[in-house]
C-alpha positions as CSV (number, residue, x, y, z in Angstrom):
1,M,0.0,0.0,0.0
2,N,1.7,3.3,-1.1
3,E,1.3,6.6,0.8
4,A,-0.9,8.2,-2.0
5,T,-3.5,5.5,-1.7
6,S,-3.7,5.3,2.1
7,K,-5.3,7.1,5.0
8,Y,-4.0,7.1,8.6
9,C,-6.5,6.9,11.5
10,Q,-6.1,9.7,13.9
11,S,-7.5,7.5,16.8
12,C,-5.2,4.5,16.5
13,G,-2.7,5.3,13.7
14,F,-3.7,2.3,11.5
15,K,-2.9,2.7,7.8
16,N,-6.2,2.3,5.8
17,L,-6.9,2.1,2.0
18,A,-7.8,5.5,0.6
19,T,-11.3,4.3,-0.3
20,T,-12.0,3.2,3.2
21,K,-14.7,5.2,5.1
22,F,-14.1,3.5,8.5
23,C,-10.9,2.5,10.1
24,S,-10.3,-1.2,9.6
25,E,-8.6,-1.5,13.1
26,C,-10.8,0.6,15.5
27,G,-13.9,1.3,13.4
28,D,-13.9,5.1,13.8
29,Q,-15.2,7.1,10.7
30,L,-12.6,8.6,8.5
31,D,-13.2,11.8,6.5
32,K,-11.9,12.4,3.0
33,S,-8.5,13.6,4.1
34,G,-7.9,10.5,6.1
35,N,-8.5,12.0,9.5
36,V,-11.1,10.7,11.9
37,A,-14.3,12.6,11.4
38,K,-15.5,14.5,14.4
39,K,-18.4,12.9,16.2
40,D,-21.5,15.0,16.1
41,S,-22.5,16.1,19.6
42,I,-25.9,17.3,18.5
43,S,-27.5,13.9,19.4
44,T,-26.1,14.2,23.0
45,E,-27.2,17.7,23.3
46,K,-30.8,17.1,22.2
47,G,-30.8,13.7,24.0
48,L,-30.1,15.1,27.5
49,G,-32.4,18.1,26.8
50,I,-35.3,15.8,25.9
51,V,-34.5,13.6,28.9
52,S,-34.8,16.7,31.1
53,L,-38.1,17.7,29.6
54,V,-39.7,14.3,29.6
55,T,-38.7,13.6,33.2
56,A,-40.0,17.0,34.3
57,I,-43.3,16.2,32.7
58,L,-43.3,12.7,34.4
59,G,-42.4,14.5,37.6
60,F,-46.0,15.8,37.6
61,T,-47.5,12.4,37.1
62,C,-45.9,9.1,37.9
63,L,-42.4,10.2,39.2
64,P,-43.0,13.0,41.7
65,G,-39.8,14.3,43.3
66,I,-37.2,12.0,41.6
67,G,-38.4,12.9,38.1
68,L,-38.0,16.6,38.8
69,I,-34.6,16.1,40.3
70,I,-33.5,14.1,37.2
71,A,-35.0,16.8,35.0
72,I,-32.9,19.5,36.8
73,I,-29.7,17.4,36.7
74,A,-30.1,16.4,33.0
75,G,-31.0,20.0,32.1
76,Y,-27.8,21.5,33.7
77,L,-25.6,18.7,32.3
78,T,-26.7,19.2,28.7
79,P,-23.9,20.6,26.6
80,D,-24.6,24.2,25.8
81,A,-27.8,24.1,27.9
82,Q,-28.3,27.9,27.4
83,K,-29.1,27.3,23.7
84,N,-31.1,24.1,24.2
85,S,-34.7,24.9,24.7
86,Y,-35.5,21.3,25.9
87,A,-32.9,21.5,28.6
88,K,-34.0,25.0,29.7
89,A,-37.7,23.9,29.8
90,G,-37.0,20.7,31.7
91,A,-34.7,22.3,34.3
92,S,-37.1,25.3,34.7
93,I,-40.1,23.0,35.2
94,G,-38.1,20.9,37.7
95,V,-36.7,23.9,39.7
96,F,-39.9,25.9,39.8
97,T,-42.1,22.8,40.8
98,L,-39.7,21.6,43.5
99,G,-39.1,25.2,44.7
100,T,-42.8,25.9,44.9
101,A,-43.5,22.6,46.7
102,L,-40.7,23.1,49.2
103,F,-41.8,26.8,49.8
104,G,-45.4,25.6,50.2
105,F,-44.5,22.8,52.6
106,C,-42.3,25.0,54.7
107,L,-44.9,27.8,54.8
108,T,-47.5,25.3,55.9
109,T,-45.2,24.0,58.7
110,L,-44.6,27.7,59.8
111,I,-48.3,28.4,59.9
112,V,-49.0,25.1,61.9
113,F,-46.3,26.1,64.3
114,I,-47.7,29.5,64.7
115,M,-51.2,28.1,65.4
116,D,-49.6,25.7,68.0
117,I,-48.0,28.6,69.8
118,S,-51.3,30.5,69.9
119,R,-52.9,27.5,71.5
120,G,-50.3,27.4,74.3
121,G,-48.0,24.8,72.7
122,G,-44.6,25.7,71.2
123,N,-42.7,22.5,71.9
124,A,-41.5,22.1,68.3
125,V,-39.2,25.1,67.9
126,F,-37.0,23.0,65.5
127,L,-40.0,22.9,63.0
128,W,-40.0,26.7,62.9
129,I,-36.2,26.7,62.2
130,L,-36.6,24.0,59.5
131,A,-39.5,25.9,57.9
132,I,-37.5,29.2,57.7
133,L,-34.4,27.3,56.3
134,G,-36.7,25.6,53.7
135,I,-38.2,28.8,52.6
136,I,-34.7,30.5,52.3
137,I,-33.3,27.5,50.4
138,S,-36.2,27.3,48.0
139,S,-36.1,31.0,47.3
140,L,-32.3,30.9,46.7
141,G,-32.7,27.8,44.4
142,V,-35.3,29.6,42.3
143,G,-33.3,32.8,42.3
144,F,-30.2,31.1,41.1
145,H,-32.0,29.4,38.4
146,I,-33.6,32.6,37.2
147,R,-30.1,34.1,37.1
148,W,-28.9,31.1,35.1
149,L,-31.8,31.6,32.6
150,R,-31.0,35.2,32.1
151,K,-27.3,34.6,31.5
152,K,-26.2,35.2,28.0
153,P,-25.3,32.0,26.1
154,T,-21.7,31.5,25.2
155,T,-21.1,31.5,21.4
């Protein structure tokens, strides 16, 4: 095999025929110049974005809690998440739903504690502290997410 009729694989260095589209040794796709063609990351981008959106929707129905957490994680892990509308939508649904649920739960706990104090109780001071912390944490989480949404995407 002479040099003019051969392609070298950039991944493994194997010498392939010039007409070969895939490396005979490792199987990577070769472009016309003999270099390994770059793998397209669009499928991964859209894939994680779609996972984020679908699990956020499932978080409302059959996967409450865990579906929303997976939606947030998949949305933030999506490459170029600022430009991926699926990832933004899935992460937003997850953050706002979990944030609202945590805020509501903590506010309800706080109201129950205040009603208990008005009846002469007040044995569960730790509930008041947990409720305040939950409200602060949920508010910070939603605030950071809004800041992330408003951030300009990198080009």
